[in-house]
Phi, psi and omega in degrees: 000133174273131178285143175272338176198169180298127180090002179291120179248004181258316182079357181209150181281186184257349182191181172255180178243039183305332181293345180266351187298316183299311180294318178297318179296323178298317179292316179299319177298321179296323179305326184272354181288126177301134178079008182289325181286125181287151179283166172053056179298335177300324180278322184278319185255328185309312180299325178293317180297310181300315181296317180298314181297321179293319180291315188280314176085350181278334181236142177232138178283123175256341176197144176209122183203161173269141173264185185295341179267000183089003177288137175273112184259115182247130171252124182238149176244134177288125180240002179280185176297161180309134188219165174258183182301319182299319179291319178295318178299316180300318179295317180294320178297322176295319177299313179301322178299338180286343179231359183297146175257197191290341178229128185217139175239137176223131176232126179260139174224149173274140180225161174239126181286172178302331180272005179086358181283142178284146177208182177234141175240132179244122176262121187236130170237125181219143181191178179251120182248338188278115179297341179282358182284345184093354178241147174291148181305131180197170179197187182221144173247126185226135173239122182245124175248128180246126174238166180130202186283078179249000000 
């Protein structure tokens, strides 16, 4: 049996998460809609990111720009006390919460920078899908890379 985590004695979970498929599928379908990603994420999301980083102090923006696909690419440096992946993930999730809309997807990956330093990359898709929100469906694609003492 392959362990799922240290101390796992079951090797298998207790259920599936089928109740999340409809909502998750709705967001994934929106990702593929032409024109769904809103323009100028620096203007729409940047102020939220900057304000959160200034208040919290653990992460600092070292670069923020849009790429050719409209993705907001953020490079962040860890400025908090020495931390592990869990603490960095918690900080990034709090940061994402400062600009997240009603539907959000986050995927974390480990990366190695050009300088060989370990980092984390978070791929974020967030948007408004509910026509009752008063806004037309739209969203944002964000890639956050965190480097520093992880």
